[in-house]
C-alpha positions in Angstrom: 65.2 95.5 76.1 65.1 95.0 79.9 66.3 97.7 82.3 69.2 95.4 83.3 70.3 95.0 79.6 70.0 98.8 79.0 72.2 99.4 82.1 74.8 96.9 80.9 74.8 98.5 77.4 75.2 101.9 78.9 78.2 100.7 81.1 79.8 99.0 78.0 79.5 102.2 76.1 81.2 104.2 78.9 83.9 101.6 79.2 84.7 101.8 75.5 85.2 105.5 75.9 87.5 105.2 78.8 91.0 105.6 77.3 92.5 108.4 79.4 95.1 107.8 82.1 94.6 110.4 84.9 96.7 111.4 87.9 95.0 113.5 90.6 97.4 115.3 92.9 95.1 116.0 95.8 97.6 117.9 98.0 101.1 119.0 98.4 101.0 118.6 102.2 103.2 115.8 103.4 104.3 114.3 106.7 107.5 112.9 105.1 110.8 114.7 104.6 112.2 112.7 101.6 115.7 113.5 100.4 114.5 113.4 96.7 111.3 115.5 97.0 110.9 118.9 98.6 107.2 119.4 98.1 106.8 119.4 101.9 108.6 122.8 101.9 105.8 124.3 99.8 102.6 122.7 101.1 99.2 123.7 99.8 96.6 125.1 102.2 93.5 122.9 102.6 91.3 125.7 101.3 93.3 125.8 98.0 93.0 122.1 97.3 90.9 120.3 94.6 87.3 119.7 95.9 84.7 117.1 95.2 82.9 119.5 93.0 86.1 119.9 90.9 86.5 116.1 90.7 83.0 115.7 89.4 84.1 117.7 86.3 86.9 115.2 85.4 86.4 113.0 82.3 85.9 109.3 82.0 89.2 107.5 82.6 90.6 104.0 82.2 92.9 104.4 85.1 93.4 107.0 87.9 96.2 107.5 90.3 95.6 109.5 93.4 98.8 111.0 94.8 100.3 114.0 96.7 102.1 115.0 98.8 100.6 112.4 101.1 97.0 111.9 100.1 95.9 110.5 103.4 96.5 113.8 105.2 93.1 114.7 103.7 90.1 113.5 105.7 87.9 113.3 102.6 89.8 110.6 100.6 86.9 108.2 100.9 84.6 110.7 99.3 87.2 111.4 96.6 87.5 107.7 95.8 83.8 107.3 95.7 83.4 110.1 93.2 86.3 108.9 91.0 84.9 105.4 90.8 81.9 106.9 89.0 84.2 107.7 86.1 87.3 105.5 86.4 87.7 101.7 85.9 90.7 101.4 88.2 92.1 103.6 91.0 95.5 103.3 92.7 96.5 105.5 95.6 100.2 106.3 96.2 101.0 106.8 99.9 103.8 106.5 102.5 101.5 104.1 104.5 101.8 106.1 107.8 98.1 106.6 108.4 97.3 102.9 108.8 93.8 103.2 110.2 92.7 105.5 107.5 94.1 103.3 104.8 92.6 100.1 106.3 89.2 101.7 106.7 89.3 102.9 103.1 90.1 99.5 101.8 87.3 97.9 103.7 84.9 100.3 102.0 86.5 100.0 98.6 87.9 96.4 98.3 89.1 97.0 94.7 91.1 100.2 95.3 94.9 99.8 94.7 97.3 100.8 97.4 101.0 101.5 96.7 103.1 102.3 99.7 106.5 104.0 99.2 109.2 102.2 101.0 112.8 103.2 100.1 114.7 100.3 101.4 115.1 98.2 104.6 114.4 99.9 107.9 117.5 102.0 108.5 117.8 103.1 104.9 114.1 103.9 104.5 113.8 105.9 107.6 116.9 107.9 106.7 115.7 108.7 103.2 112.0 109.4 104.1 112.7 111.3 107.4 109.7 109.7 109.2 110.6 108.2 112.6 109.6 104.5 112.5 108.4 105.1 108.9 109.4 101.6 107.7 107.5 99.8 110.4 104.4 101.9 109.9 104.4 101.3 106.2 105.3 97.7 106.4 102.7 97.0 109.0 100.1 98.7 106.8 101.1 96.4 103.9 101.0 93.3 106.1 97.6 94.2 107.5 96.2 94.6 103.9 97.7 91.3 102.8 96.2 89.6 105.9 92.8 91.1 105.0 93.1 89.5 101.6 93.1 92.9 99.8 93.7 92.1 96.2 95.6 95.1 94.9 98.5 96.1 97.3 102.2 96.6 96.9 105.0 99.0 97.5 107.2 101.2 95.4 110.8 102.2 95.7 112.7 105.2 94.3 116.1 103.8 93.6 119.2 105.9 94.3 122.8 105.4 95.5 121.8 105.2 99.1 119.3 102.3 98.7 120.2 100.4 95.6 121.7 97.5 97.7 118.2 97.0 99.2 116.4 96.8 95.8 116.4 93.0 95.3 115.9 92.2 99.1 112.9 94.5 99.1 111.5 92.8 95.9 111.9 89.4 97.6 109.9 90.6 100.6 107.1 91.8 98.2 107.3 88.6 96.2 107.1 86.4 99.3 104.0 88.3 100.5 102.4 88.1 97.0 102.5 91.9 96.6 103.1 94.2 93.7 106.5 95.9 93.5 107.0 99.1 91.6 110.2 101.0 91.0 111.3 104.5 90.0 114.6 106.5 90.1 115.6 110.1 90.8 114.1 112.8 88.7 114.2 116.6 88.8 111.1 118.7 88.1 108.8 121.4 89.3 106.7 118.7 91.0 109.5 117.4 93.2 110.8 121.0 93.7 114.3 119.6 93.0 117.1 120.4 90.6 119.9 118.5 92.3 118.7 114.9 92.3 121.4 112.7 90.7 122.9 109.2 90.7 126.6 109.4 91.5 127.5 105.7 90.9 125.5 104.9 87.8 127.1 101.5 87.3 126.4 100.4 90.9 122.7 101.4 90.6 122.4 99.9 87.1 123.8 96.6 88.4 121.1 96.5 91.1 118.5 97.0 88.4 120.2 94.3 86.3 119.7 91.8 89.3 116.1 92.9 89.7 115.4 92.4 86.0 116.8 88.9 86.1 114.6 88.1 89.1 111.5 89.4 87.3 112.3 87.4 84.2 112.6 84.2 86.3 109.0 84.4 87.3 106.0 82.8 85.6 104.1 86.1 85.5 103.9 88.0 82.2 103.2 91.2 84.2 106.6 90.8 85.8 108.3 90.3 82.4 106.9 93.6 81.3 108.0 95.2 84.6 111.5 93.9 83.7 111.3 96.0 80.5 110.2 99.0 82.5 113.3 98.6 84.7 115.5 98.3 81.6 114.1 101.7 80.7 115.2 103.1 84.1 118.8 102.0 83.4 118.5 103.7 80.0 117.3 106.9 81.7 120.0 106.9 84.4 122.6 106.9 81.6 121.0 110.0 80.0 119.7 108.3 76.8 116.6 109.0 74.7 113.6 107.3 76.3 112.7 103.9 74.9 109.2 104.9 73.8 107.6 108.1 72.6 106.0 110.3 75.2 102.3 110.9 74.6 101.5 112.8 77.7 98.8 115.5 77.2 97.3 113.3 74.5 96.2 110.1 76.3 97.2 111.0 79.8 97.1 114.0 82.1 97.8 115.2 85.7 95.6 117.6 87.6 97.3 119.4 90.6 95.7 120.6 93.9 95.0 124.0 92.3 93.0 122.3 89.5 95.6 123.1 86.9 95.6 120.4 84.3 99.2 119.6 83.2 100.7 117.0 80.8 102.9 115.4 83.5 105.0 115.9 86.6 108.4 115.6 84.9 108.9 119.0 83.3 111.2 121.6 84.7 108.4 124.2 84.7 104.7 123.6 85.1 103.0 123.7 81.7 99.3 124.5 82.3 96.7 123.3 79.7 93.9 125.0 81.6 92.1 125.1 84.9 89.2 122.8 85.7 87.8 125.2 88.3 87.4 127.8 85.7 86.6 125.7 82.6 84.6 122.7 81.6 86.7 119.6 80.8 85.8 119.7 77.0 86.6 123.4 76.7 89.9 122.9 78.6 91.0 119.7 76.7 90.2 121.2 73.3 91.5 124.7 73.9 94.3 126.5 72.1 96.2 126.7 75.3 96.1 122.9 75.6 97.2 122.4 72.0 100.2 124.8 72.6 101.2 122.7 75.6 100.9 119.5 73.5 103.3 121.1 71.0 105.7 121.8 73.8 105.4 118.3 75.1 106.3 117.0 71.6 109.6 118.9 71.8 110.3 118.0 75.4 113.9 116.6 75.7 113.9 115.5 79.3 113.5 111.8 78.4 112.1 111.0 81.9 111.0 107.5 82.6 108.3 107.4 85.2 105.4 105.0 85.4 102.9 107.8 84.8 104.2 108.3 81.3 105.8 105.0 80.6 102.8 102.8 81.3 100.5 104.5 78.8 103.3 104.3 76.2 103.9 100.6 76.9 100.2 99.9 76.3 100.1 102.1 73.1 103.3 100.8 71.6 102.9 97.3 73.0 104.8 95.5 70.2 108.1 97.2 71.4 108.1 95.9 75.0 106.5 92.7 73.8 109.4 91.9 71.5 111.9 92.8 74.3 110.0 90.3 76.5 110.0 87.6 73.9 113.7 88.0 73.3 114.8 88.0 76.9 112.3 85.5 78.4 112.3 83.0 75.7 115.2 83.5 73.2 117.7 84.4 75.9 116.2 82.0 78.4 115.3 84.6 81.0 118.7 86.3 81.0 119.5 90.0 80.9 122.9 91.6 80.9 124.1 95.2 81.2 126.6 94.4 78.4 123.7 94.4 75.9 123.6 98.2 76.3 126.3 99.9 74.2 126.3 102.9 76.5 127.6 100.9 79.5 
């Protein structure tokens, strides 16, 4: 066998092992002052944060999200991405898009890295929610520059609430016209957000905005958007306080690691549930420990029913037949039509 064939075989072997979904919270420092997240009030010190040596101990992953805080407050993000690409098939960075030059330079060096910029509405709404002067223009210009560069994996995300739900479809249309990805979320309370008082006041109004978005997504010719429609259907279900549409397998096939190197099942719990610390343990010892198993048992019994992309996406892949049937029903049997009236709880 040639050296090239051996290398290909080795890579294929690694790829087959890569089933984990990982999220690396590289910092709790943030230049934004969002109304739905108070992590900026409790920032990490740079000396406390996860290092390259820590990252080298992470396992093989199918997908890695780098998030914060604001990841680009760190000067070593290029080194972190380089290290993670040795063990992850795909990397997406969640950012507010403020540090344009750093983001552009990174994307020139890593042309396949995904960038998701958080924009919470059109200019006035976004800047009010995010608390960054001229934040909309900074984020939008970063996105526009990436699109003009021909960067293949770029888009923005919106956390939908009462204050910005009217901007949901207009923002989607901007993303669609520019050929960008468009991700959504809604308000959650957890230790990660340092919030207990996030809530939707006018549930029907917000749900109606999601209904409009779902119908726009179903109009498209993109199967990926059809499945995004299902995800947004799940957000409506969550807003009304129902049991989540799919089982949660966090801590089994997905994990988060915070800036202190604590490995946790997710970012949605009321209190942080620590499976172990990568700075003090090897990955195998941590992942297979009694402490990790205890946390998995707690996760099984979790009743928060959160619906965030970090936990919903792995579940949608694992239980693909459930969202697939929803897509078949709404795209083909109902001719691309979705109505809130389908849901008995509304």
